[in-house]
C-alpha positions as CSV (number, residue, x, y, z in Angstrom):
1,M,-61.4,-22.3,88.6
2,A,-57.3,-21.9,88.9
3,N,-56.1,-20.8,85.6
4,E,-54.3,-23.9,83.8
5,W,-51.7,-22.3,82.1
6,N,-48.2,-22.8,84.0
7,V,-45.3,-20.7,83.1
8,G,-41.7,-21.3,83.7
9,Q,-41.8,-25.2,83.8
10,K,-40.1,-27.6,81.7
11,E,-43.8,-29.0,80.2
12,S,-44.9,-25.2,79.8
13,G,-47.9,-24.2,77.9
14,L,-51.0,-26.6,76.3
15,K,-51.1,-30.1,76.5
16,Q,-49.0,-32.3,74.0
17,E,-52.1,-34.4,72.7
18,T,-54.5,-32.6,70.3
19,E,-57.3,-30.6,71.9
20,Y,-60.4,-29.2,70.6
21,A,-60.9,-25.2,70.6
22,V,-63.8,-22.6,70.2
23,I,-62.4,-19.3,69.2
24,V,-64.0,-15.7,70.1
25,G,-63.3,-12.5,68.3
26,V,-65.1,-9.0,69.1
27,V,-65.9,-6.5,66.2
28,Q,-65.0,-3.3,68.2
29,R,-65.6,0.4,67.2
30,G,-63.3,0.9,63.8
31,Q,-63.1,-2.6,62.9
32,T,-65.0,-4.6,60.0
33,E,-66.3,-7.9,60.3
34,E,-63.9,-9.0,57.4
35,Q,-60.9,-7.7,59.2
36,V,-61.9,-9.5,62.4
37,T,-62.6,-12.8,60.5
38,E,-59.1,-12.5,59.0
39,Y,-57.8,-12.4,62.4
40,L,-59.7,-15.1,63.5
41,D,-58.1,-17.4,60.2
42,E,-54.8,-16.5,61.9
43,L,-55.8,-17.4,65.6
44,E,-57.1,-20.8,64.1
45,F,-53.7,-21.5,62.3
46,L,-52.0,-20.2,65.7
47,A,-54.1,-22.9,67.8
48,L,-53.3,-25.7,64.9
49,T,-49.3,-24.8,65.5
50,A,-50.0,-25.2,69.4
51,G,-51.7,-28.4,68.9
52,A,-55.3,-27.5,69.3
53,V,-58.2,-28.0,66.4
54,T,-60.7,-25.1,66.1
55,V,-64.6,-26.8,66.1
56,K,-66.5,-23.4,66.4
57,R,-66.4,-19.3,66.1
58,F,-68.0,-17.1,67.7
59,L,-68.1,-13.4,66.8
60,Q,-69.5,-10.6,68.9
61,K,-70.0,-6.6,67.7
62,L,-69.4,-4.2,70.5
63,D,-68.6,-0.7,71.0
64,H,-66.0,-1.6,73.5
65,P,-65.3,-5.3,75.5
66,D,-67.4,-6.0,78.7
67,N,-65.1,-5.7,82.1
68,R,-66.7,-8.7,83.3
69,T,-66.8,-11.3,80.6
70,F,-65.3,-9.1,77.3
71,V,-68.0,-10.6,75.1
72,G,-71.0,-9.7,77.1
73,S,-73.1,-11.8,79.6
74,G,-75.6,-13.1,76.7
75,K,-72.6,-14.2,74.2
76,A,-70.9,-15.4,77.4
77,K,-73.9,-17.8,78.1
78,E,-74.1,-18.9,74.4
79,I,-70.6,-19.9,74.2
80,A,-70.9,-21.8,77.4
81,D,-73.8,-23.3,76.7
82,Y,-72.4,-24.5,73.3
83,V,-69.1,-25.9,75.6
84,D,-71.4,-27.9,77.7
85,Q,-73.1,-29.8,74.6
86,H,-69.8,-30.7,73.1
87,E,-67.8,-32.5,75.7
88,D,-64.6,-32.9,73.7
89,V,-64.1,-29.0,73.6
90,S,-61.2,-28.4,76.5
91,M,-60.8,-24.8,75.8
92,V,-61.9,-21.4,74.5
93,I,-59.5,-19.0,73.0
94,F,-59.8,-15.3,72.8
95,D,-58.3,-13.2,70.0
96,D,-57.6,-10.2,72.4
97,D,-56.0,-10.0,75.5
98,L,-58.0,-10.8,78.8
99,S,-57.4,-9.4,82.6
100,G,-57.1,-12.1,85.0
101,K,-60.4,-11.1,86.6
102,Q,-61.9,-11.8,82.9
103,V,-60.2,-15.1,82.8
104,N,-61.4,-16.0,86.0
105,I,-65.0,-15.1,85.6
106,L,-65.0,-17.2,82.4
107,E,-63.4,-20.2,83.5
108,E,-65.8,-20.3,86.0
109,E,-68.6,-19.9,83.8
110,M,-67.8,-22.1,81.1
111,K,-65.8,-24.7,83.3
112,V,-62.9,-25.0,80.4
113,K,-59.5,-23.5,80.2
114,I,-59.7,-19.4,78.7
115,I,-56.8,-18.6,76.6
116,D,-56.4,-15.2,75.1
117,R,-54.0,-14.4,72.1
118,S,-50.9,-13.2,73.8
119,T,-51.4,-16.6,75.9
120,L,-51.3,-18.7,73.1
121,I,-48.2,-16.8,70.9
122,L,-46.4,-17.3,74.5
123,D,-47.1,-21.0,74.6
124,I,-45.9,-21.5,70.9
125,F,-42.8,-19.6,71.4
126,A,-42.3,-21.7,74.5
127,R,-42.3,-25.1,72.8
128,R,-40.1,-23.3,69.8
129,A,-37.3,-22.1,72.1
130,Q,-34.4,-23.8,71.8
131,T,-31.5,-22.1,72.8
132,A,-30.8,-20.8,76.5
133,Q,-31.1,-17.2,75.2
134,A,-34.8,-17.9,73.4
135,K,-35.6,-20.2,76.5
136,T,-34.9,-17.2,78.7
137,Q,-36.1,-14.5,76.8
138,V,-39.6,-16.6,76.4
139,E,-39.7,-17.2,80.3
140,L,-39.2,-13.5,81.1
141,A,-42.0,-12.5,78.6
142,Q,-44.4,-15.0,80.3
143,M,-43.7,-13.7,83.7
144,Q,-43.9,-10.2,82.6
145,Y,-47.2,-10.9,81.2
146,L,-48.5,-12.7,84.2
147,L,-47.6,-10.1,87.1
148,P,-50.4,-7.8,86.3
149,R,-52.9,-10.6,86.1
150,L,-52.1,-12.3,89.5
151,R,-54.9,-10.7,91.5
152,G,-57.5,-11.5,88.8
153,L,-56.4,-14.8,88.9
154,W,-55.4,-15.9,92.5
155,T,-57.7,-14.0,94.3
156,H,-58.9,-17.6,96.0
157,L,-55.7,-17.7,97.3
158,E,-55.9,-14.7,99.9
159,R,-55.7,-15.6,103.6
160,Q,-56.5,-11.7,104.6
161,R,-60.0,-10.6,103.6
162,G,-60.6,-8.3,106.8
163,G,-63.0,-9.1,109.3
164,I,-63.2,-10.9,112.6
165,G,-60.3,-13.8,113.1
166,M,-59.0,-12.6,109.5
167,R,-56.1,-10.0,110.4
168,G,-52.9,-10.7,111.5
169,P,-49.0,-9.9,110.6
170,G,-47.4,-11.1,107.5
171,E,-47.9,-11.0,103.6
172,T,-51.0,-11.9,101.7
173,E,-50.7,-15.0,99.5
174,I,-51.2,-12.6,96.4
175,E,-48.3,-10.3,97.9
176,T,-45.9,-13.2,98.2
177,D,-46.9,-14.5,94.7
178,R,-46.2,-11.0,93.1
179,R,-42.7,-10.9,95.2
180,I,-41.8,-14.4,93.7
181,V,-42.7,-13.3,90.1
182,R,-40.7,-9.8,90.5
183,D,-37.8,-11.7,92.0
184,K,-38.1,-14.2,89.1
185,I,-38.0,-11.3,86.7
186,S,-35.3,-9.7,88.2
187,K,-33.2,-13.1,87.7
188,L,-34.3,-13.7,84.6
189,K,-33.0,-9.9,83.3
190,K,-29.9,-10.3,84.8
191,D,-29.3,-13.7,82.8
192,L,-30.7,-12.1,79.6
193,E,-28.2,-9.2,80.3
194,K,-25.1,-11.8,80.3
195,I,-26.4,-13.5,77.3
196,D,-26.8,-10.5,75.5
197,K,-23.3,-9.1,76.3
198,Q,-22.0,-12.5,74.6
199,A,-24.3,-11.9,71.6
200,E,-23.0,-8.2,71.1
201,T,-19.3,-9.4,71.6
202,R,-20.1,-12.2,68.6
203,R,-21.7,-9.3,66.8
204,K,-18.7,-6.9,67.3
205,G,-16.5,-9.3,65.5
206,R,-18.4,-9.4,62.3
207,D,-18.2,-5.2,62.1
208,A,-16.1,-5.2,58.9
209,M,-18.7,-7.0,57.1
210,V,-22.4,-5.8,55.6
211,R,-24.8,-7.6,56.9
212,V,-28.1,-8.7,55.6
213,A,-31.4,-9.5,57.1
214,L,-34.3,-11.6,56.3
215,V,-37.4,-10.1,57.8
216,G,-41.2,-10.4,57.5
217,Y,-44.6,-11.7,58.5
218,T,-44.4,-15.4,60.3
219,N,-44.6,-18.3,57.9
220,V,-43.8,-16.4,54.6
221,G,-40.7,-18.5,54.0
222,K,-37.6,-16.9,55.3
223,S,-36.1,-20.1,56.4
224,T,-36.7,-21.9,53.1
225,L,-35.3,-18.8,51.2
226,M,-32.4,-18.7,54.1
227,N,-31.7,-22.2,53.0
228,L,-31.4,-21.5,49.4
229,L,-29.6,-18.5,49.5
230,T,-26.8,-20.1,51.7
231,K,-27.1,-23.6,50.8
232,S,-27.5,-24.4,54.8
233,D,-29.9,-26.4,56.7
234,V,-31.9,-24.2,58.8
235,F,-35.2,-25.6,60.1
236,A,-38.3,-24.9,58.1
237,E,-41.8,-25.7,58.8
238,D,-45.2,-24.8,57.3
239,K,-46.3,-23.4,60.9
240,L,-46.4,-20.0,62.6
241,F,-43.0,-19.2,64.1
242,A,-41.1,-22.5,63.4
243,T,-37.9,-20.7,64.2
244,L,-37.3,-18.5,66.9
245,D,-33.6,-18.4,67.2
246,T,-31.7,-15.9,65.0
247,T,-29.2,-17.8,62.5
248,V,-26.9,-16.4,60.7
249,R,-24.4,-17.4,57.7
250,K,-21.3,-16.0,55.9
251,V,-22.4,-16.1,52.1
252,A,-20.2,-14.7,49.3
253,Y,-21.6,-13.8,45.8
254,E,-18.9,-13.0,43.0
255,G,-16.3,-13.5,45.7
256,I,-18.1,-10.5,47.9
257,P,-18.8,-11.8,51.4
258,F,-21.4,-10.9,53.5
259,L,-23.6,-11.9,56.6
260,L,-27.1,-13.1,56.1
261,T,-29.5,-13.5,59.2
262,D,-32.6,-15.2,59.4
263,T,-34.8,-13.7,62.2
264,V,-37.9,-14.1,64.3
265,G,-41.4,-13.5,62.4
266,F,-43.9,-11.0,63.0
267,I,-47.2,-11.0,63.8
268,R,-50.1,-8.9,64.5
269,K,-50.9,-8.0,68.0
270,L,-47.7,-9.6,69.1
271,P,-47.2,-9.1,73.1
272,H,-45.7,-6.2,73.8
273,H,-43.4,-8.1,76.6
274,L,-42.2,-10.6,73.8
275,I,-40.8,-7.8,71.5
276,E,-39.3,-6.3,75.3
277,S,-37.8,-9.8,75.6
278,F,-36.7,-10.4,72.1
279,R,-34.9,-7.2,72.0
280,S,-31.6,-8.7,71.7
281,T,-32.4,-10.9,68.8
282,L,-34.2,-8.0,67.0
283,D,-30.8,-6.3,67.7
284,E,-29.6,-8.2,64.8
285,V,-32.0,-6.5,62.4
286,K,-31.3,-2.9,64.1
287,E,-27.6,-3.5,63.4
288,S,-28.1,-5.0,59.9
289,D,-27.1,-2.9,57.0
290,I,-29.7,-4.0,54.2
291,L,-33.1,-5.6,54.9
292,L,-34.6,-8.3,52.8
293,H,-38.7,-8.2,53.5
294,V,-40.0,-11.3,52.4
295,V,-43.8,-11.6,52.0
296,D,-46.5,-14.1,51.3
297,V,-47.7,-12.9,48.1
298,A,-50.1,-15.8,47.7
299,H,-51.7,-14.4,51.1
300,P,-55.1,-12.9,50.9
301,Q,-54.0,-9.9,53.3
302,Y,-50.5,-9.9,52.3
303,D,-51.1,-5.9,52.3
304,D,-51.9,-6.0,55.7
305,Q,-49.3,-8.0,57.0
306,I,-46.5,-5.7,55.0
307,R,-47.6,-2.8,57.0
308,T,-47.8,-4.9,60.0
309,V,-44.1,-5.4,59.5
310,Q,-43.5,-2.0,58.4
311,E,-44.8,-0.6,61.7
312,L,-42.6,-3.0,63.8
313,L,-39.6,-2.0,61.7
314,K,-40.5,1.9,62.2
315,E,-41.1,1.0,66.3
316,M,-37.0,-0.3,66.0
317,D,-36.2,2.7,64.0
318,C,-35.0,0.5,61.1
319,Q,-37.7,2.2,58.4
320,N,-34.7,3.7,56.5
321,K,-32.4,1.0,55.8
322,P,-32.2,0.0,52.2
323,T,-35.1,-2.6,51.5
324,L,-35.9,-5.2,48.8
325,L,-39.4,-6.4,49.0
326,V,-39.6,-9.8,48.0
327,F,-42.6,-11.6,47.0
328,N,-42.3,-15.2,47.6
329,K,-44.8,-18.2,46.7
330,I,-45.5,-16.6,43.0
331,D,-46.2,-19.9,42.0
332,L,-49.0,-20.2,44.6
333,F,-50.3,-16.8,43.7
334,R,-50.7,-18.1,40.1
335,E,-52.5,-21.4,40.9
336,R,-55.0,-19.4,42.8
337,N,-55.5,-16.4,40.7
338,Y,-54.8,-16.9,37.2
339,D,-57.2,-18.0,34.7
340,M,-56.3,-21.4,33.1
341,Y,-55.7,-20.2,29.4
342,L,-53.5,-17.2,30.3
343,D,-50.6,-17.3,28.2
344,A,-46.8,-16.8,29.1
345,A,-47.1,-13.1,27.3
346,G,-50.1,-12.2,28.9
347,R,-48.8,-13.9,32.4
348,E,-45.9,-11.8,31.9
349,E,-47.7,-8.7,31.4
350,V,-49.8,-9.2,34.6
351,E,-46.8,-9.7,36.8
352,S,-45.3,-6.7,35.4
353,D,-48.1,-4.7,36.3
354,L,-48.3,-6.6,39.9
355,T,-44.5,-5.7,40.7
356,Q,-44.9,-1.8,39.4
357,G,-48.2,-1.5,41.6
358,L,-46.4,-3.1,44.7
359,Q,-43.4,-0.8,44.5
360,A,-45.8,2.2,43.8
361,E,-47.4,1.4,46.9
362,F,-45.1,0.4,49.1
363,G,-42.4,2.8,48.0
364,Q,-39.8,-0.2,47.7
365,E,-38.0,-2.2,45.0
366,A,-39.8,-5.4,44.7
367,L,-39.1,-8.9,43.2
368,L,-41.6,-11.6,42.4
369,I,-39.9,-15.2,43.3
370,S,-41.0,-19.0,44.6
371,A,-38.7,-20.5,47.2
372,H,-40.3,-23.6,46.6
373,S,-39.7,-23.6,42.8
374,K,-36.8,-21.7,43.0
375,E,-37.9,-19.2,40.2
376,N,-36.1,-16.0,39.8
377,L,-33.7,-17.0,42.5
378,D,-31.0,-16.0,40.3
379,V,-32.2,-12.4,39.7
380,L,-32.7,-12.1,43.7
381,R,-29.0,-13.2,43.9
382,K,-27.7,-10.9,41.6
383,R,-29.7,-7.8,42.9
384,L,-28.7,-9.0,46.5
385,T,-25.1,-8.6,45.0
386,E,-25.7,-5.3,43.9
387,M,-27.0,-3.7,46.8
388,V,-24.1,-5.3,48.9
389,K,-21.9,-3.9,46.9
390,E,-23.1,-0.5,47.1
391,E,-23.2,-0.8,50.9
392,Y,-19.6,-1.8,51.0
393,Q,-18.6,1.1,48.7
394,Q,-20.5,3.7,51.4
395,T,-19.6,1.9,54.4
396,Y,-16.5,0.0,54.2
397,P,-14.8,1.7,50.9
398,Y,-11.2,0.5,52.0
399,I,-12.4,-3.1,51.8
400,A,-14.3,-2.4,48.7
401,K,-11.0,-1.1,46.7
402,Q,-9.5,-4.5,47.1
403,W,-11.8,-6.2,44.9
C-alpha cells in the first residue's frame, strides 16, 4: 500500500475531518514505562492537534526495535487485529521514527496509514505555517525527511529489477524520484537563503537595541505572555505549535526600549531536519541578549521539559545568556496540588520553598506567575526592566548614559 502522506502540496498532511488513531510506544533499554507513557500522552496531544482522536494505546518492551515492524511480529499482529476489528480506526501512529521499509511492511499488514512522530509534527507544522518563510522551512524539512525513505516507500515503482526482459537504458523510477526530491531540496534551500538574507537585514536594523526572546516548550503560554507584556494580539491557542512564525514587538518599560521576540516552541524528539530548516527562525534566539524561559509549572513533567529546552539551547550555544525562568500557570498548579484548607501564609511558604528549590535545581533565577490571572506580572515586568538596564550598560553603554 502506498504511503498516503503527501508533501509539498497545498493541502498537505492529514485529512481535515476527525480521524481515529491507535498510538504505539516502545520501552527501549534505558527507558522506564512511566517515561514512555508520558511520551505517549504528548503523542496523543500531538495527534489531537493534527485532528486525530486516539482510541487505543499499545506499549511494547524491547531491547532494540525490530528491523521489519519496529515492535516485533507478535505485537504488530496484535495491533493489526485490533485495527481490523475497529473500522473507524484509519491510522496507527508510532512515537519513534520509522524507516521507509518499516512503514511499507506495516501498511501492508495493517491496511491503514502508518505515521511516525516526525511525520505527525511535520504535518502540524505544515498546517500552522502562515508566512512564506515558515512554509518554505516546513517543505524543506519534509523533503529532507522523505529522501532517505524513498527506497522503502517506493520499491513497488521500480522498473528495473534485473532478469530477462528487464534490462535497458534509462533511470529507474526510484532514481528519478530521488533526483526530483534532491532538485526540490536544492531550490528550497536557495529560496530560504534569500528569505534569510532579508530577515538578517531586518535584524541588523535592530542592532542598537537590547533583544529579549521568549523560549520554552510548546504550549506553555509564551504567546499569551507575549500579548500581556506587549499589549499586542499574537495568536494563542491551547494546542501544540499554535504559532510557528517569529513575532517581534518593540516594548518600553520606564522609558527604556527593547525588543521582545516570541519563538516557536520546543518539543522532545523534534525532527533534526526541522531544527535545520528553522535555523533562521532560531537565529532570533541566538542573537538575543536575554532569554525568558517560560515553563508550565502545572505540567507533571515540567522538569523534563526544562531539560529538553536547556539541551536544545546548549546545541545552539545559547546556554550562557542571562536567563530568567518564568514558571507560568501557578494558578493551575495550586488547583491541582494544594490542600483546600491551606491558608495564605502556608501557600506563601510553600511557593517560597518551591521557587528556591527550582533556582537551586536549575541554576537560574525563577519567578512564579500566571498569565491567565495576570498574577505577578508586575513583578516580572520590574525584574525584566532591571535585566534590560544591566544589558544596556554592558552592551550599549553610550545609550544607557542618555537616561
